[in-house]
PALUM-264357 format. One record per residue: residue number from 1; residue in one letter; x negated, y, z of N, C-alpha, C in turn. Coordinates in steps of 0.2 Angstrom, whole numbers. Layout:
<rs>
+-----+---+--------+---------+-------+---------+----------+-------+--------+---------+-------+
!   k ! r ! n_east ! n_north !  n_up ! ca_east ! ca_north ! ca_up ! c_east ! c_north !  c_up !
+-----+---+--------+---------+-------+---------+----------+-------+--------+---------+-------+
! NUM ! A !      X !       Y !     Z !       X !        Y !     Z !      X !       Y !     Z !
...
+-----+---+--------+---------+-------+---------+----------+-------+--------+---------+-------+
</rs>
This chain:
<rs>
+-----+---+--------+---------+-------+---------+----------+-------+--------+---------+-------+
!   k ! r ! n_east ! n_north !  n_up ! ca_east ! ca_north ! ca_up ! c_east ! c_north !  c_up !
+-----+---+--------+---------+-------+---------+----------+-------+--------+---------+-------+
!   1 ! M !     -3 !     219 !  -131 !      -5 !      215 !  -137 !     -2 !     209 !  -137 !
!   2 ! K !      3 !     208 !  -141 !       6 !      202 !  -142 !      4 !     198 !  -148 !
!   3 ! L !      4 !     191 !  -147 !       2 !      187 !  -153 !      7 !     186 !  -158 !
!   4 ! T !      6 !     186 !  -164 !      11 !      185 !  -169 !     13 !     177 !  -169 !
!   5 ! T !     19 !     176 !  -172 !      21 !      169 !  -173 !     16 !     164 !  -176 !
!   6 ! E !     13 !     167 !  -181 !       8 !      163 !  -185 !      2 !     162 !  -180 !
!   7 ! Q !      0 !     166 !  -176 !      -6 !      166 !  -171 !     -4 !     161 !  -166 !
!   8 ! I !      2 !     161 !  -163 !       4 !      156 !  -158 !      4 !     149 !  -161 !
!   9 ! E !      7 !     148 !  -167 !       7 !      142 !  -170 !     -1 !     139 !  -171 !
!  10 ! Y !     -5 !     144 !  -173 !     -12 !      142 !  -173 !    -15 !     139 !  -166 !
!  11 ! V !    -13 !     143 !  -161 !     -15 !      141 !  -154 !    -12 !     134 !  -153 !
!  12 ! S !     -6 !     133 !  -154 !      -3 !      127 !  -153 !     -6 !     121 !  -156 !
!  13 ! N !     -8 !     122 !  -163 !     -11 !      117 !  -167 !    -18 !     116 !  -164 !
!  14 ! Y !    -21 !     121 !  -161 !     -28 !      120 !  -158 !    -28 !     116 !  -152 !
!  15 ! V !    -23 !     117 !  -148 !     -22 !      113 !  -142 !    -21 !     106 !  -144 !
!  16 ! R !    -17 !     104 !  -149 !     -15 !       97 !  -151 !    -22 !      94 !  -153 !
!  17 ! S !    -26 !      98 !  -156 !     -32 !       95 !  -159 !    -37 !      92 !  -154 !
!  18 ! F !    -36 !      93 !  -147 !     -39 !       90 !  -142 !    -36 !      84 !  -140 !
!  19 ! D !    -32 !      81 !  -144 !     -28 !       75 !  -143 !    -24 !      75 !  -137 !
!  20 ! I !    -20 !      81 !  -136 !     -15 !       82 !  -131 !     -9 !      80 !  -135 !
!  21 ! K !     -7 !      74 !  -134 !      -1 !       71 !  -138 !      6 !      72 !  -134 !
!  22 ! W !      6 !      74 !  -128 !      12 !       75 !  -124 !     15 !      82 !  -125 !
!  23 ! C !     22 !      82 !  -127 !      25 !       88 !  -129 !     25 !      93 !  -123 !
!  24 ! E !     27 !      91 !  -117 !      27 !       96 !  -112 !     20 !      99 !  -110 !
!  25 ! L !     15 !      95 !  -111 !       8 !       98 !  -110 !      6 !     103 !  -116 !
!  26 ! Q !      8 !     101 !  -122 !       7 !      105 !  -128 !     10 !     112 !  -127 !
!  27 ! V !     16 !     112 !  -125 !      20 !      118 !  -123 !     17 !     122 !  -118 !
!  28 ! E !     15 !     119 !  -112 !      12 !      122 !  -106 !      6 !     125 !  -108 !
!  29 ! L !      1 !     121 !  -111 !      -6 !      124 !  -112 !     -5 !     129 !  -117 !
!  30 ! T !     -1 !     128 !  -122 !      -1 !      134 !  -127 !      2 !     140 !  -124 !
!  31 ! D !      7 !     140 !  -120 !       9 !      146 !  -116 !      4 !     149 !  -112 !
!  32 ! H !      0 !     145 !  -108 !      -6 !      147 !  -104 !    -11 !     151 !  -108 !
!  33 ! M !    -12 !     148 !  -114 !     -18 !      151 !  -119 !    -15 !     157 !  -121 !
!  34 ! V !     -9 !     157 !  -124 !      -6 !      163 !  -127 !     -6 !     169 !  -121 !
!  35 ! T !     -4 !     168 !  -115 !      -3 !      173 !  -110 !    -10 !     175 !  -108 !
!  36 ! S !    -15 !     171 !  -108 !     -22 !      173 !  -106 !    -25 !     177 !  -112 !
!  37 ! M !    -24 !     175 !  -118 !     -26 !      179 !  -124 !    -24 !     186 !  -124 !
!  38 ! E !    -17 !     186 !  -123 !     -14 !      193 !  -123 !    -17 !     197 !  -117 !
!  39 ! E !    -18 !     194 !  -112 !     -21 !      198 !  -106 !    -28 !     201 !  -108 !
!  40 ! I !    -32 !     196 !  -111 !     -39 !      198 !  -113 !    -39 !     203 !  -118 !
!  41 ! W !    -34 !     203 !  -123 !     -34 !      207 !  -129 !    -31 !     214 !  -127 !
!  42 ! E !    -27 !     214 !  -121 !     -25 !      220 !  -119 !    -30 !     224 !  -116 !
!  43 ! K !    -35 !     221 !  -113 !     -41 !      224 !  -109 !    -46 !     227 !  -115 !
!  44 ! D !    -47 !     223 !  -120 !     -52 !      224 !  -125 !    -49 !     223 !  -132 !
!  45 ! P !    -45 !     228 !  -135 !     -42 !      228 !  -141 !    -47 !     227 !  -147 !
!  46 ! E !    -53 !     228 !  -146 !     -58 !      228 !  -151 !    -60 !     221 !  -153 !
!  47 ! L !    -59 !     216 !  -148 !     -60 !      209 !  -150 !    -56 !     206 !  -155 !
!  48 ! T !    -59 !     202 !  -159 !     -56 !      198 !  -164 !    -51 !     193 !  -161 !
!  49 ! F !    -47 !     190 !  -165 !     -42 !      185 !  -163 !    -46 !     179 !  -160 !
!  50 ! H !    -51 !     177 !  -164 !     -55 !      171 !  -162 !    -59 !     172 !  -156 !
!  51 ! Q !    -62 !     178 !  -155 !     -66 !      180 !  -149 !    -61 !     179 !  -143 !
!  52 ! V !    -55 !     182 !  -144 !     -50 !      181 !  -138 !    -49 !     174 !  -137 !
!  53 ! K !    -48 !     170 !  -142 !     -46 !      163 !  -141 !    -52 !     160 !  -137 !
!  54 ! Q !    -58 !     161 !  -139 !     -64 !      158 !  -136 !    -64 !     160 !  -128 !
!  55 ! Y !    -63 !     166 !  -127 !     -63 !      169 !  -120 !    -58 !     165 !  -116 !
!  56 ! A !    -52 !     165 !  -119 !     -46 !      162 !  -115 !    -48 !     154 !  -114 !
!  57 ! E !    -51 !     151 !  -119 !     -52 !      144 !  -118 !    -58 !     143 !  -113 !
!  58 ! D !    -62 !     148 !  -112 !     -68 !      147 !  -107 !    -65 !     147 !  -100 !
!  59 ! R !    -59 !     150 !   -99 !     -56 !      150 !   -93 !    -54 !     143 !   -90 !
!  60 ! F !    -52 !     139 !   -95 !     -51 !      132 !   -94 !    -57 !     128 !   -92 !
!  61 ! G !    -62 !     130 !   -94 !     -68 !      126 !   -92 !    -70 !     121 !   -98 !
!  62 ! R !    -75 !     117 !   -97 !     -77 !      112 !  -102 !    -72 !     107 !  -102 !
!  63 ! N !    -70 !     104 !  -107 !     -65 !       99 !  -108 !    -59 !     100 !  -103 !
!  64 ! G !    -57 !     107 !  -102 !     -52 !      109 !   -98 !    -45 !     106 !  -100 !
!  65 ! F !    -43 !     106 !  -106 !     -37 !      103 !  -108 !    -36 !      96 !  -106 !
!  66 ! K !    -41 !      92 !  -107 !     -41 !       85 !  -105 !    -41 !      84 !   -98 !
!  67 ! V !    -44 !      88 !   -94 !     -44 !       88 !   -87 !    -37 !      89 !   -84 !
!  68 ! I !    -34 !      94 !   -87 !     -27 !       96 !   -85 !    -22 !      90 !   -86 !
!  69 ! E !    -23 !      87 !   -92 !     -19 !       81 !   -94 !    -20 !      76 !   -89 !
!  70 ! E !    -26 !      74 !   -87 !     -28 !       69 !   -82 !    -25 !      70 !   -75 !
!  71 ! D !    -26 !      77 !   -73 !     -23 !       79 !   -67 !    -15 !      78 !   -67 !
!  72 ! R !    -12 !      80 !   -72 !      -5 !       80 !   -72 !     -2 !      73 !   -72 !
!  73 ! T !     -6 !      68 !   -76 !      -4 !       61 !   -76 !     -4 !      58 !   -69 !
!  74 ! Q !    -10 !      60 !   -65 !     -10 !       57 !   -58 !     -5 !      60 !   -54 !
!  75 ! I !     -3 !      66 !   -55 !       2 !       69 !   -51 !      9 !      66 !   -52 !
!  76 ! L !     11 !      65 !   -59 !      17 !       62 !   -61 !     17 !      55 !   -58 !
!  77 ! R !     12 !      51 !   -58 !      12 !       44 !   -56 !     13 !      44 !   -49 !
!  78 ! K !     10 !      49 !   -45 !      12 !       49 !   -37 !     19 !      51 !   -36 !
!  79 ! E !     21 !      55 !   -40 !      28 !       58 !   -39 !     33 !      52 !   -41 !
!  80 ! F !     32 !      48 !   -46 !      36 !       43 !   -48 !     36 !      37 !   -43 !
!  81 ! R !     30 !      35 !   -40 !      29 !       30 !   -35 !     33 !      32 !   -29 !
!  82 ! K !     32 !      38 !   -27 !      35 !       41 !   -21 !     43 !      41 !   -22 !
!  83 ! A !     46 !      43 !   -27 !      53 !       42 !   -28 !     55 !      35 !   -28 !
!  84 ! Q !     52 !      31 !   -31 !      54 !       24 !   -31 !     53 !      21 !   -24 !
!  85 ! W !     48 !      22 !   -21 !      48 !       19 !   -14 !     53 !      22 !    -9 !
!  86 ! N !     55 !      29 !   -10 !      61 !       32 !    -7 !     67 !      28 !    -8 !
!  87 ! M !     68 !      26 !   -14 !      74 !       22 !   -16 !     74 !      15 !   -13 !
!  88 ! I !     68 !      12 !   -13 !      68 !        5 !   -10 !     69 !       6 !    -3 !
!  89 ! T !     66 !      11 !     0 !      67 !       12 !     8 !     74 !      12 !     9 !
!  90 ! E !     78 !      15 !     5 !      85 !       16 !     7 !     89 !       9 !     7 !
!  91 ! Y !     86 !       5 !     2 !      89 !       -2 !     2 !     87 !      -7 !     8 !
!  92 ! L !     81 !      -4 !    11 !      78 !       -8 !    17 !     81 !      -6 !    23 !
!  93 ! R !     86 !      -1 !    23 !      89 !        1 !    29 !     95 !      -2 !    31 !
!  94 ! F !     97 !      -2 !    37 !     104 !       -4 !    39 !    109 !       0 !    36 !
!  95 ! P !    115 !      -3 !    33 !     117 !      -10 !    32 !    115 !     -13 !    26 !
!  96 ! K !    112 !      -9 !    21 !     110 !      -12 !    15 !    105 !     -18 !    15 !
!  97 ! I !    101 !     -17 !    20 !      95 !      -23 !    21 !     98 !     -29 !    23 !
!  98 ! I !    104 !     -30 !    25 !     108 !      -36 !    27 !    109 !     -40 !    21 !
!  99 ! L !    111 !     -37 !    15 !     112 !      -40 !     9 !    105 !     -43 !     6 !
! 100 ! G !    100 !     -39 !     7 !      93 !      -42 !     5 !     91 !     -48 !     9 !
! 101 ! I !     92 !     -47 !    15 !      90 !      -53 !    20 !     94 !     -59 !    18 !
! 102 ! L !    101 !     -58 !    17 !     105 !      -64 !    15 !    103 !     -67 !     9 !
! 103 ! L !    101 !     -63 !     4 !      99 !      -65 !    -3 !     93 !     -69 !    -2 !
! 104 ! A !     88 !     -67 !     2 !      82 !      -70 !     3 !     83 !     -77 !     6 !
! 105 ! L !     87 !     -77 !    11 !      89 !      -83 !    15 !     92 !     -88 !    10 !
! 106 ! L !     97 !     -86 !     6 !     100 !      -90 !     1 !     95 !     -93 !    -4 !
! 107 ! I !     91 !     -90 !    -6 !      85 !      -93 !   -11 !     81 !     -98 !    -7 !
! 108 ! F !     79 !     -96 !    -1 !      75 !     -101 !     4 !     79 !    -107 !     5 !
! 109 ! K !     86 !    -106 !     7 !      90 !     -112 !     8 !     90 !    -116 !     2 !
! 110 ! A !     91 !    -113 !    -4 !      92 !     -117 !   -10 !     86 !    -121 !   -12 !
! 111 ! T !     80 !    -119 !   -10 !      74 !     -123 !   -11 !     74 !    -130 !    -8 !
! 112 ! F !     78 !    -131 !    -3 !      78 !     -138 !     0 !     82 !    -143 !    -4 !
! 113 ! Y !     86 !    -140 !    -9 !      90 !     -145 !   -13 !     86 !    -147 !   -20 !
! 114 ! F !     80 !    -145 !   -20 !      76 !     -147 !   -26 !     70 !    -151 !   -24 !
! 115 ! D !     68 !    -156 !   -28 !      62 !     -160 !   -27 !     56 !    -156 !   -27 !
! 116 ! E !     56 !    -151 !   -31 !      50 !     -146 !   -32 !     52 !    -139 !   -30 !
! 117 ! P !     52 !    -138 !   -24 !      54 !     -131 !   -22 !     50 !    -125 !   -25 !
! 118 ! I !     43 !    -127 !   -25 !      39 !     -121 !   -28 !     40 !    -120 !   -35 !
! 119 ! K !     42 !    -125 !   -39 !      44 !     -124 !   -46 !     50 !    -120 !   -46 !
! 120 ! F !     55 !    -121 !   -42 !      61 !     -118 !   -42 !     60 !    -110 !   -41 !
! 121 ! V !     56 !    -109 !   -36 !      54 !     -102 !   -34 !     51 !     -98 !   -40 !
! 122 ! K !     46 !    -102 !   -43 !      43 !      -99 !   -49 !     48 !     -98 !   -55 !
! 123 ! N !     52 !    -102 !   -56 !      58 !     -101 !   -61 !     62 !     -95 !   -59 !
! 124 ! S !     63 !     -94 !   -53 !      67 !      -88 !   -50 !     64 !     -82 !   -52 !
! 125 ! F !     57 !     -82 !   -52 !      53 !      -76 !   -54 !     53 !     -75 !   -61 !
! 126 ! V !     53 !     -80 !   -65 !      54 !      -80 !   -72 !     61 !     -77 !   -74 !
! 127 ! L !     66 !     -79 !   -71 !      72 !      -76 !   -72 !     73 !     -69 !   -71 !
! 128 ! L !     68 !     -66 !   -67 !      69 !      -59 !   -66 !     67 !     -55 !   -72 !
! 129 ! A !     63 !     -59 !   -77 !      61 !      -56 !   -83 !     68 !     -53 !   -87 !
! 130 ! I !     73 !     -57 !   -86 !      79 !      -55 !   -90 !     81 !     -48 !   -88 !
! 131 ! L !     80 !     -46 !   -82 !      81 !      -39 !   -80 !     77 !     -34 !   -83 !
! 132 ! F !     71 !     -36 !   -86 !      67 !      -31 !   -90 !     70 !     -29 !   -97 !
! 133 ! I !     74 !     -33 !   -99 !      77 !      -32 !  -106 !     79 !     -25 !  -107 !
! 134 ! P !     84 !     -22 !  -103 !      86 !      -15 !  -104 !     80 !     -11 !  -103 !
! 135 ! A !     75 !     -12 !   -99 !      70 !       -7 !   -98 !     65 !      -7 !  -104 !
! 136 ! F !     64 !     -13 !  -107 !      60 !      -13 !  -113 !     64 !     -10 !  -119 !
! 137 ! Y !     70 !     -11 !  -120 !      74 !       -8 !  -125 !     74 !      -1 !  -124 !
! 138 ! S !     75 !       2 !  -118 !      74 !        9 !  -117 !     67 !      12 !  -119 !
! 139 ! F !     62 !       8 !  -117 !      55 !       10 !  -119 !     54 !      11 !  -126 !
! 140 ! Y !     56 !       6 !  -130 !      56 !        7 !  -138 !     60 !      12 !  -141 !
! 141 ! A !     66 !      13 !  -138 !      71 !       17 !  -140 !     69 !      24 !  -139 !
! 142 ! N !     65 !      25 !  -133 !      64 !       32 !  -131 !     57 !      34 !  -131 !
! 143 ! R !     52 !      30 !  -134 !      45 !       32 !  -134 !     44 !      39 !  -137 !
! 144 ! K !     48 !      40 !  -142 !      49 !       47 !  -145 !     56 !      49 !  -145 !
! 145 ! I !     57 !      56 !  -143 !      63 !       58 !  -143 !     63 !      64 !  -149 !
! 146 ! K !     67 !      63 !  -154 !      66 !       67 !  -160 !     59 !      69 !  -162 !
! 147 ! G !     55 !      63 !  -162 !      48 !       64 !  -164 !     43 !      67 !  -159 !
! 148 ! K !     46 !      68 !  -153 !      41 !       71 !  -148 !     40 !      66 !  -143 !
! 149 ! R !     34 !      66 !  -140 !      32 !       61 !  -135 !     31 !      65 !  -128 !
! 150 ! F !     33 !      62 !  -123 !      33 !       66 !  -116 !     29 !      61 !  -111 !
! 151 ! L !     24 !      65 !  -108 !      20 !       61 !  -103 !     25 !      58 !   -97 !
! 152 ! E !     30 !      62 !   -95 !      34 !       60 !   -90 !     38 !      53 !   -92 !
! 153 ! L !     40 !      53 !   -98 !      43 !       47 !  -100 !     38 !      41 !  -100 !
! 154 ! N !     32 !      42 !  -102 !      27 !       37 !  -103 !     26 !      34 !   -96 !
! 155 ! I !     25 !      39 !   -91 !      24 !       37 !   -84 !     30 !      32 !   -81 !
! 156 ! S !     36 !      34 !   -83 !      42 !       30 !   -81 !     42 !      23 !   -84 !
! 157 ! H !     40 !      23 !   -90 !      39 !       17 !   -94 !     34 !      12 !   -91 !
! 158 ! S !     28 !      15 !   -89 !      22 !       11 !   -87 !     23 !       8 !   -81 !
! 159 ! T !     28 !      10 !   -77 !      29 !        7 !   -70 !     30 !       0 !   -70 !
! 160 ! F !     33 !      -2 !   -76 !      35 !      -10 !   -76 !     29 !     -14 !   -77 !
! 161 ! T !     23 !     -11 !   -79 !      17 !      -15 !   -80 !     15 !     -17 !   -72 !
! 162 ! G !     16 !     -13 !   -68 !      14 !      -14 !   -61 !     19 !     -20 !   -58 !
! 163 ! I !     25 !     -20 !   -60 !      30 !      -25 !   -58 !     27 !     -32 !   -61 !
! 164 ! F !     25 !     -32 !   -67 !      23 !      -38 !   -70 !     17 !     -41 !   -66 !
! 165 ! V !     12 !     -36 !   -64 !       6 !      -38 !   -60 !      8 !     -41 !   -53 !
! 166 ! F !     13 !     -38 !   -50 !      16 !      -40 !   -44 !     19 !     -47 !   -44 !
! 167 ! M !     22 !     -48 !   -49 !      25 !      -55 !   -50 !     20 !     -60 !   -52 !
! 168 ! Y !     15 !     -58 !   -56 !       9 !      -63 !   -57 !      6 !     -65 !   -51 !
! 169 ! W !      4 !     -60 !   -47 !       1 !      -62 !   -40 !      5 !     -66 !   -36 !
! 170 ! I !     12 !     -65 !   -36 !      16 !      -70 !   -32 !     16 !     -77 !   -34 !
! 171 ! V !     16 !     -78 !   -40 !      16 !      -84 !   -43 !      9 !     -87 !   -42 !
! 172 ! F !      3 !     -83 !   -43 !      -3 !      -85 !   -41 !     -4 !     -88 !   -34 !
! 173 ! L !     -1 !     -84 !   -29 !      -1 !      -86 !   -22 !      3 !     -92 !   -21 !
! 174 ! L !      8 !     -93 !   -24 !      12 !      -99 !   -24 !      8 !    -105 !   -25 !
! 175 ! N !      4 !    -105 !   -31 !      -1 !     -110 !   -33 !     -6 !    -111 !   -27 !
! 176 ! T !     -8 !    -106 !   -25 !     -14 !     -106 !   -20 !    -12 !    -110 !   -13 !
! 177 ! F !     -6 !    -108 !   -11 !      -3 !     -111 !    -5 !      2 !    -117 !    -6 !
! 178 ! K !      1 !    -120 !   -12 !       5 !     -126 !   -14 !      5 !    -131 !    -8 !
! 179 ! E !     -1 !    -134 !    -6 !      -1 !     -139 !    -1 !      2 !    -137 !     5 !
! 180 ! S !      0 !    -131 !     7 !       3 !     -128 !    14 !     10 !    -128 !    14 !
! 181 ! I !     13 !    -126 !     8 !      20 !     -125 !     8 !     24 !    -132 !     8 !
! 182 ! Q !     21 !    -137 !     5 !      24 !     -144 !     6 !     24 !    -146 !    13 !
! 183 ! R !     19 !    -144 !    17 !      18 !     -146 !    24 !     23 !    -142 !    28 !
! 184 ! Y !     23 !    -136 !    27 !      27 !     -131 !    31 !     31 !    -127 !    27 !
! 185 ! P !     37 !    -129 !    25 !      42 !     -126 !    21 !     43 !    -119 !    22 !
! 186 ! I !     43 !    -117 !    29 !      44 !     -110 !    31 !     40 !    -105 !    28 !
! 187 ! I !     34 !    -107 !    25 !      30 !     -103 !    22 !     33 !    -100 !    15 !
! 188 ! M !     38 !    -104 !    13 !      41 !     -102 !     7 !     45 !     -95 !     8 !
! 189 ! L !     47 !     -94 !    14 !      52 !      -88 !    15 !     49 !     -81 !    13 !
! 190 ! P !     43 !     -80 !    15 !      40 !      -74 !    12 !     40 !     -73 !     5 !
! 191 ! F !     39 !     -78 !     1 !      40 !      -78 !    -6 !     47 !     -77 !    -8 !
! 192 ! C !     52 !     -79 !    -5 !      59 !      -78 !    -6 !     60 !     -70 !    -5 !
! 193 ! C !     57 !     -68 !     0 !      58 !      -60 !     2 !     54 !     -56 !    -4 !
! 194 ! A !     49 !     -59 !    -6 !      45 !      -55 !   -12 !     50 !     -55 !   -18 !
! 195 ! W !     53 !     -61 !   -19 !      58 !      -61 !   -25 !     63 !     -55 !   -24 !
! 196 ! V !     66 !     -54 !   -18 !      71 !      -49 !   -17 !     68 !     -42 !   -19 !
! 197 ! M !     61 !     -41 !   -16 !      58 !      -35 !   -17 !     57 !     -34 !   -25 !
! 198 ! G !     56 !     -39 !   -28 !      55 !      -39 !   -36 !     61 !     -36 !   -39 !
! 199 ! I !     67 !     -38 !   -37 !      73 !      -36 !   -39 !     74 !     -28 !   -38 !
! 200 ! L !     72 !     -26 !   -32 !      73 !      -19 !   -30 !     68 !     -15 !   -34 !
! 201 ! F !     62 !     -17 !   -36 !      57 !      -14 !   -40 !     60 !     -13 !   -47 !
! 202 ! I !     63 !     -18 !   -49 !      66 !      -18 !   -56 !     72 !     -13 !   -57 !
! 203 ! I !     76 !     -14 !   -52 !      82 !      -10 !   -52 !     81 !      -2 !   -51 !
! 204 ! T !     76 !      -1 !   -46 !      75 !        6 !   -45 !     71 !       9 !   -51 !
! 205 ! G !     66 !       5 !   -54 !      62 !        7 !   -60 !     67 !       9 !   -66 !
! 206 ! I !     72 !       4 !   -67 !      76 !        6 !   -72 !     81 !      12 !   -71 !
! 207 ! H !     83 !      13 !   -65 !      87 !       19 !   -63 !     82 !      25 !   -64 !
! 208 ! L !     76 !      25 !   -62 !      72 !       31 !   -62 !     70 !      33 !   -70 !
! 209 ! Q !     69 !      27 !   -73 !      68 !       28 !   -81 !     73 !      31 !   -84 !
! 210 ! R !     80 !      29 !   -83 !      85 !       32 !   -86 !     86 !      39 !   -84 !
! 211 ! K !     85 !      41 !   -77 !      85 !       48 !   -75 !     80 !      52 !   -78 !
! 212 ! T !     74 !      50 !   -79 !      69 !       54 !   -82 !     71 !      55 !   -89 !
! 213 ! I !     74 !      50 !   -93 !      76 !       52 !  -100 !     81 !      57 !  -100 !
! 214 ! V !     86 !      57 !   -96 !      91 !       62 !   -96 !     88 !      69 !   -94 !
! 215 ! N !     84 !      69 !   -89 !      81 !       75 !   -87 !     77 !      79 !   -93 !
! 216 ! V !     73 !      74 !   -96 !      69 !       77 !  -102 !     73 !      80 !  -107 !
! 217 ! K !     78 !      76 !  -109 !      82 !       78 !  -115 !     86 !      85 !  -113 !
! 218 ! K !     88 !      85 !  -107 !      91 !       91 !  -104 !     87 !      97 !  -104 !
! 219 ! Q !     80 !      96 !  -101 !      76 !      101 !  -101 !     73 !     104 !  -107 !
! 220 ! Y !     73 !     100 !  -112 !      70 !      102 !  -119 !     75 !     102 !  -124 !
! 221 ! Q !     82 !     102 !  -122 !      87 !      102 !  -126 !     87 !      98 !  -132 !
! 222 ! L !     86 !      91 !  -131 !      85 !       86 !  -136 !     91 !      82 !  -137 !
! 223 ! N !     97 !      84 !  -134 !     103 !       79 !  -135 !    106 !      80 !  -142 !
+-----+---+--------+---------+-------+---------+----------+-------+--------+---------+-------+
</rs>
């Protein structure tokens, strides 16, 4: 028992009615529903289309579509974080790590040439915002690809929120340890290292974001 094109379209619209807005999930859930319905209908041809649809939906459980969406979101976030940390780890290995250490020491050394070294480091974090420009442009340009939204793309875009939070807490800690830093300038060194880590997070985030866009376009033939 095969569903007609009109019936498949009906199932697709029904899936979207549960506020499943991500294209890949719409396709996947519709495919699962159609396959399940055809199996049920094959066993009992006397059932009506709507009865078969109901039985197929029951297999997903109550609020099953949204549960699957939440589970997939968590899985993609973990996969993205793992991929990003793997890239960062590569930069923290010899010999690449030498460049990072030298850059952190250079920023630390530069603080001694300013009357307000804490303000200098704060401004250095503010300058990192410039690196966000390509990421934000990519976000607005690729929120939808040919009118379709993808969960995988949304995950790759949202990673930059975490970077902003990271930078906010570094600046907050700078203010907290202001007096201690003035007494013991060496305390500034970990903040300089955090600045280098901020660069790595941004660069790897932008790389993975672009890679995700290319993969989605290729997978769904949206070029």
